[in-house]
N, C-alpha and C positions, 0 to 999 in steps of 0.2 A: 308412568312416571318417567322422567328422564332424571338426568345427573349433568352436572358442570362443572367443569374442570377451570378454574379462575384464579387470579393473583388476588389473595385477604385483601393487600393494602399498595398503595403504588410503590412502596419500598421494601415491601416481603420479597421473601422467595419463597414461600410457602404456598403450595398448591392447595385448593382446598375446594371439597365436594359440596354443591349446592342440589336442589331440583328447583326444575324448571318446567312451568308447561306443555305437554306435550305438542308438537309441532304435526300438523297433515305431513304425509307422506305423498312423494311425487307418484304418479300413476305407475303400476306396476311395472317392472323393465327398465326404469328410468332410471340407467347406473352412471354415477360419477369418476372420476381417477382423479387425485390430486399427486402430481408429480413434487418430491423432496429433489432440490438440487443441493441451493440452500436452504435459509429459513428452516431449519432444522429444531422447529418449536412448536409451540402450539399456543402460548401468546402471541396477539398484535398479528396473525397468518391470515390474512384474506382470501387465500387460495385458498385453503383448508377452510374458511368459515363457510365459504359459498358453494365450495364443492357438496359439503353437507346440507345445504339448505331443501331441504325437501328432496332426497336420494331416498330410492330403494337399497340401493349398496353403494358402497364408496370402499374404493381400494387406493388405499394410500401405498405409493410404490418408490422405491428408490433402486436408480440402477448403479452395479457397480461395474465405473467402465474401465475395462482393461488397462485402456493407455494409462491412466491416473493409478490405479490400483494393483495390477499383477508389477510380483517381483523382477527387479531388472538385477542378474547377477554382475554387469559389467558398470554399474552405477559407482562412483568412488565413496559412495554410503549406503547404509544398509536402506531399501525403499524400492519403489517402483520406478519406471525410467524418468518420471514426471516431480514426484514427491520422497519425502523422505521417510522412514519407519515412526518419528515420532509425527508427524502431521496424518498420519494414515490411522497410526492410530488412538489418534484424536478425534477425529472422524467415528471411529467404530464407535466410539464412547459414546458419542452424541447420536450414535445413531441407537444404538443399545436404549439412551436413557428416551429417547423418543419412542420406541417402541414400548418402554416400559406406560409414558402418560399413555399413548393410545389404548393398549389394554385395558386402562384404568377407564376408558370414553366407552370402554365393547367394543374396540377395535385391535390393530397392528397392523407392523411395517411388513410389507411386501417386497423383499428384497429381491431383484434379478439382476441376472448378468451379463453383461454383450454390450456391444453399440448400443447407446442410448436410443437413438431414432430407431433403429430396428427393434428392441425391444418394445419401445413405445407403441407402435404399427401394430406389433401383435398381440399384447393385451388390448389396444384398443378395439381391435375385430372379434379377439378369443369373448371377453369380456362383454361386450356391446356396450359399448360406452356411448353416450350422450351430451355427455360434458366433460371436458379435461380444463383442468385447473392447475396452474404453475408461476410461480413469483419470476416476473420480471428480471433478467439479467442480461449487464450492459457489457460483459465480457465478449469478445469478437468469437471468440469458438461456441458459446451458447446465442450468441445472436445468429449465428449461420445456421447451427441446428435448429433454434425454434421458428423460422422460416419454414424448415423443412417440413416441420414438426405441425405445422400451422396450416401448412400449404396441404400435406396429409388430410387432418382435419377437417378442415373448410370441403375438400373434395368427398370427403364421407359424411359431409352434414352434420358434424360434431362440434357443440360449442364452444371456444376455446375462450378462457378468462386469465387474462395474465397481466395480474396488477402491481404497481410498483411498490415493493414494502421492504424494500434489501437499505434504502436509503432513505435519506429525510427528506429529498426533493426528487420530481423525474428529470433527468440528464439533459430529456428532449427537450423540456420547457424551459430551463435557463437557457440554454442554446438558444430555442426558439424566441426568447425574450431578449437577445443580444443584439442591441444595434450594429445595423452594417456599418461599412465605411461608404462615404461619398465618391460618385462614380467619378463625377467630373470634376472633383476637390480631392485629390488621395489625402489622406490626413484629416480630411473634415470627420467630425464625429455628430450626427443629429440623433438624439433620443428619442425623436419623435418622429425620424421615418418610419413608414410602415415595413421597408424592405429590413431583412434580417441576414445577418451575416455569415449564419452557418458554421459559426464558428463559436467556440467557448470560449469564456472569459480567463484572462493571460496571466490575471492578479487575485489574489486570496481575498483584498478589500474590493476589487472590482464584482467578483463575483458573490460578495454578500451583497452588494445594491442591487443587483438583477435580483438575488436569492429572494430577501424579505424573510420574515417569516413561515413558516411552513403555515400550508392552511388549515392541518388538521391539529396545529399544537393545541391551539383552545380548548379542543373538545376531550373526552375522554377517550383513549381507545380502548377497543374492541379486546381486551381479555377473557373475554368468556367465552367457550366452546361445549356446545348442548351435546349431552351423550351422540356419540356418531352411529350415524348406521352400520348396519352389517356388515361385514367382508363376506361378497357374492362367492361362489365356486373360482378356484382358482386353477384348475387347471389347464396342462398344455403351455404353460409360460414361464415353467423353469422354476417358480417362487420357492425360496429360503427362506429362515430368519437372519436375524444379523451374523454375519459370520463372525471368529475371531481374527487375530493377526495369522495363527498357526493355519487355519483353516485355509486362508489366502495363501498359504504356503512359507510362510515368516519363519525363520527361525530362532530362537533366543540368541540374540547377540552377544548378551553375559554381560552388559554393558553396565558399570557399577553406580551408576548414576543418571536414573531416566528423567524425564521433564517431569514438574513436581504440579502441571496443569491439568486435572483431568477435564474431559470433553463434558457436553451435554449442557442443557437450558437447566435444568434443578442446578447444576453448577454455577453456571451464569448467573443465575439469579440470585443465587447467596453470595457469591462475591461482588453483584451490584448492591445489593442491600448493608452487606461490611463496608463498604465505601460512602455510600448516599446516609447512615447512621454517623457519619463524621462529617458534620455539617462545617465547621469549622476547615476541614481539610479541602472540602470540596472548592468553598467559597473563596478559597486563598489560594487554590490551585494555580500555576505559572509555569506553562511551558514557554522555554524551555530549561527553566530552574529544576532540580531533580539531580539526587545520587545515583549515576548509573552504576555503580560500584556496590550497591545495597542489594545484594542476593537473597538474602535471608527472609526480607521484608522488603520486599520492591516499595521502591517510591511511587509508582504508576499504578492502576486500577489493574492492569492485565487482562483489561476485558476484549482487548483487542482480537485474539484466535475467536472468542465466541461470537464477535459483530463478525467477524469473516466469514464461519459456518452459519450465519443464521440463526443462532441458539439463544441470542439477546437480539430483541427488536432495538436498532437505532432509536427508531422513534419513540420507545417507552422508557430508553434510557435518556433522550433529550427530556422529557417530562420529568423525569425523576429529579435532572437536574434541577430543571425549572423552578419544581418545588422546594427543592431547598432552597435555591436563589429568593425564594420570594418571602423567606423565612429568616432571612439573614441579612444584618444592619447593612450589608456591604460586598461585594463580591469581585473578583475579577473578572474582567471582559476578552470576546475574540480578538485579537487570534491566540491572546494566551492562555485563557479559562478551559476549562474540562468540556464547558460546551463549545467553546471554539475549537478544540480537538474533534470534536465533531464533523463540525461544518468544513473544517478541514479534508477530513474524510469525503465529505460529498464534493469541495472544490475539485479532488483531485479523479472523482469517479465521473462529475461532467468536462474536465480535460480529457480525458483519456477514451470515453465514449464521443466526445466531437473531435476528435485526431486521429486519424486514419494512420496508422505504424507507430501507436504512442509508444511501443515497447521496444522499437528501433531508431537508432539515427539517422538514417538513410530514407529518406520518402516522407519523415517527419518536420512537418511544418511549422511546428512551433520550437524547433531547432534551427529554420532556414528562414531567417527574416532580410537575409539582404535584399529579394526581391522591393523590400519595402525601399529600401534606398534608392536603389536604382529607379524605378517609379517617381520616386519624390525629386533626385535630381535632374531624371532626364524630362522630367514634365515641367516644372518651374520653381523658381527660388521662393516664388511669392505662394502664400496658400490660406486658407482662410482658415480661423482657431476658434473654436467655441469653448467659451470657461466654465464646462462642468468635467472636468479629469476629476478622480479622486486627489491629486496632489498636486496645489498649485501653491504659488506664491509669488506676488509682483512688486518689483521694485522699479519704480521709474515707468521707463518706457521699456525694460526687458521684461519679459515672461517666463519662467522657467519650468518645464514640464517633466519632472521627475519620472512620470511613466507615465505612455502611452500605452492603456492596460488594454484596449483592445488588438494592440498589434504587438506592442512584443516591449518587455523593459527595454527602457533607452532614456538620453538626456538629450533635450533639444531647448537651444535658450532662440526666441525668435524676439526680431525689433518690431514693436508696436507703429503703425502708421493710422493714425489719429484719423485723418483726411479723406483716406480710403480704406480705413476699417480692415487693411490685411496686416500680415506680417511677413518680415523678410528673416529668413535662417541663418540666424550668426554662428552657432556651434549647434554638431547634432553628433554624438556617439554613441552606435548599435553594439549593446555588448552583446549579441547573440549568432552563431552561425550554426550551420550543418554539421555534426558531429563525423561526419567521412570529411571535413574540411580540416579536423583536428589529428594528428599523426600518432596517434596513441601507441604504445608498445605493443608487441606480439611476444610474449613473455610467458610461456607456459611453466618456467620453472620460477617464477615469482606468484604468479596466478595460486600452482600447486602450494607454496609455502606461507601463500596467504591464507589460504583454504586450509590448510591441515596444521595451521597455528606454531608453523617453523619459520615465523620471520626473525625470532632473536628479540623483539621487542616484546617483555611478558605484557605488556596491557592491552596491547592487540592480539597475543596469542590466546591470555586467559578469554577475551570475548569470544573469540571464536572458540574454544571448546566450550562455552558455557553455549553458543551455538548450535554445536553439534549434538551436545547430551540434552537441552532442555529445549532446543527447538524455540528459544525466544531471548532478548535481553533489550535492555533500557533502550530507547531512542537515542541518547545522546553516546551509547556503548554505538550503534548503529551506524551512530553519523562518523567515529574516530574510526571505524575500519572503512567503510565505504571512501572517507576521505583519504584515509594512508594508502589505498590501492590504487586510487587513480590521480588525483590531482595534488595530493598532499607527498607521494612519496614513491610512488611504482609507478605510476603513470601506465597503467593496466587498465585498457578498456572498460569503462562501466557495466556494459551488458555481461562483460565475464562476469563481476561481484554479483549482478541481478540476479544470473541463475543460478548461482550458490545459495542466495538469501532464498529464492523460490522453490529452491527444493528444500532446504533445512529449515524454516521457518515454519511453526504450526501455525503462525499468524499469515502466513505469504498470502496476498492478496494481489491481483492482476495491476490494478489501477495506482495503489500506493504505494504498491513497493518499484514500481516503473517510474512514478512520479517522483519519489525518494531520491530514486538514484541520478534520476535528471540532474535533481536538485543538484544533492551532494558533488557532482562531478563537474557542476558550472556550465551543463550543455544546456539547460532551459531553466527558467524559473528565477534561477539566482545564478551573478556572476562576478561577484567580488571572490575573485582565484588564491587573491593572497591572505584569505582568511582559513589559515589552516591548522587543523587540531591535530596539537603534539603528541605522538605516541609516548611523552617518558612526563611531561608536566601534566597535562591534561587529569588523568587520572590520579596524579599524585594528591593535587589540591582536594579529590575528594576522600582518598584514602591513602593517606602518606604512611601507613603501615603495611601497604598491601594485602590487607586479610582476602581481597575479589582473588586476586592474583597467586596467593599461597592455596585457595580455595581449588581453583579450577587448574592451575599448575603446582601440583604436590610436588615436583620436583625441588620445586624454590623455596617450599615450606620454612627452610631452616636459613635462608639467605637475610642477611642483615637488613632491615628497613633501610637503611642508607644506601643498597646497593640494588635491591629490589626491581625497581623500575629499570634499572642499568645495571644488568649484574655483569657486564662486561667489562665494568672501569674498576671489580674488584680484584684486588688483589689476590694470586693465586693459593696463599694460604688461608684466604677466608674463602674462598670457593671449593678447597679441599676441607675446612671446618663443614661448610656448609654440607656436604655432598654432593655439590653439583659445579663441577668441572664446564664450563664454557667451550663451548666445541666439540665437545665431548658426550655430555650428558647433556646439555641445552644447548640450541646454536646460537653460534654468533649471528649480530644480527644483518639483514642481509642488506642494506645499504645502511650509509652513515645518511639519519636525518637533515642534519643541518646543508649536505651538497646537496641531496636530491630533492629537500624541498625546495631548494635556489632552483635548482635544475626546470623543476618542474615549474614555477612562475616564470620562467623564462622562455620554457617550450611553449605555454598557453600565451604570454605576450607576443611569443615570434609568431603565432596562430591568428593574432586579433591584428597584428603588424598587413600580413600576409591575405588577410580578407577585407584588411584595409584597401590596399594598394589593387587590389582585383576586384576591387568594388564588389566584393561577395561572389565572382565568378570564379572561384578555385576549382580547380579539375585535378584530376589524380595525377598528372603528370605535376603538378607544383607539388603534392603533398608529398611523394616521393621526393622530390627535390627538397624539401622541407625536412623529411627525416632521414635521408643521408644528412643533412648540413649537420642533425642531432646527435645521428651517430659518428661524424668523423669530431665533432666538437669532444664526445665523451673518451672516443681514443685519442685526443688530445692531452688529455688530463697528464700529470706526472704521475708515475709509477706508483708512486707512495700515496698520493691521494686514492686511484682507483682500489689500490689494496685496502684501506680505510675503507671505502665504501663496504668491502665484499666481506669484512675483517667482524 
């Protein structure tokens, strides 16, 4: 008799045991290894299921990579060189939960430590592994590592099974379906062409059009795993149990408030069930609506960290949402619906997978679209246009295409010639450039003030404190602090902010984190740089009493609500009564928002103009001249104005 670990209902978080008919084992000595990286779960885990099928012995392995887990005392916050301690704790909790589930199935998690490739090679050899299974990963680090592992396995005659199960779609399939640009008529778009562009869709709508419905969506997912084959002898590979933080070398930080989110598949399924039980909330979910100041009961599912580590299958989540939508009269639709958020996740995964240097501006082709202009104007002013782009409106003889999704966000007006069936370009505005062509500030002091919650803007600082303590904050709160650091106030490079998020967020996801910073800094995807989140009024409309600020910045807990968002405007008598003197107990604002935001808009406008006059061919010397101009403009400000900026 064998046991099965399964989900009792589509919306349940309870794991139950049932009996299954025995499956004949493979021939003696047929050993399999399942390598956990993400996908830290039992349900909907094709790699685990395939590894267990017919094996005599199964070795479930997780490798602690020192580059990710080893303490780094030089980092600006507790943690390793790459991850804050909150995310490391969340991962260890997830591994402990997985180990517990595996033990109920007659197995256990084998934890090794070292460079993952070298550890795998040693284990494959020592344990005479014939089948290696692991979830496909699109991140560049794992892409390179997996090539090395697959090459070793191939040379050793080991079968490799690496299914796509971390995302709804296979990003490579989406890119393969995405049509190419016509070589002879640059700008033409032929969806019947057999040629592939080799590029991911550059807009969400074009992604949806290409992706369609997931092939697996209409069929039940495999959420049942039989009693797993036993673990064989594990000598000579340094195997241990799941370590604690202390065993990894971390000391108790003594922090007064830790993240309230506990890692693991069990917690993920419990949280999922709680969300799905509120069918009306699921049906009416509409992003970007939601209260970013709600912290006692967050206004979202907070399932992102569980999706990041694969404690929750995004495919199972997708089907659960579909089940709810089928049983309600009406529901919101993508891009704002809850289902739409999972599709946004896949959009960014696809964009990241298909874009070299996605995590930086230099060499990132989705931020360097001026080549399109040069080819277009250098070639001809007449091009053929096929009218099947996603956003088209026709008025008499003019056709305005608001988005050429396969190239880049832009605005083009064509004059249609019915006789020749061609169009003449009468207007073209391309809102994209290489960020190396934007002279961002290099200001470590402003960056540190933002990172360490010392900007003097309570709304911004409270969000950054929540990030430090919880490793999580609402998506609109993330928007606010990202905008403030980059195009809104400080004009600091988005890559600097990305690095802070990457370290501190428990749900830090390589594709999504980089994609959102590209978006919010107006470096790619989104270009309306005049739309800025106010560090004062935006939070106030959700939380006029400032309860969120009072919780995360207790130094301001007694500040009257009239001044809680702008405490520097409070009379000294009020500050004294509130036991918070601005400039002493709490910092003065690092900039004047009104002045700084105008300067940021002007800088971006000048960067646009520079790219326009140079036809996209901006060099380093041009940037130096523009940066020097910005500095001279700032130095020529009236002294009183500059002092206000630092007050």
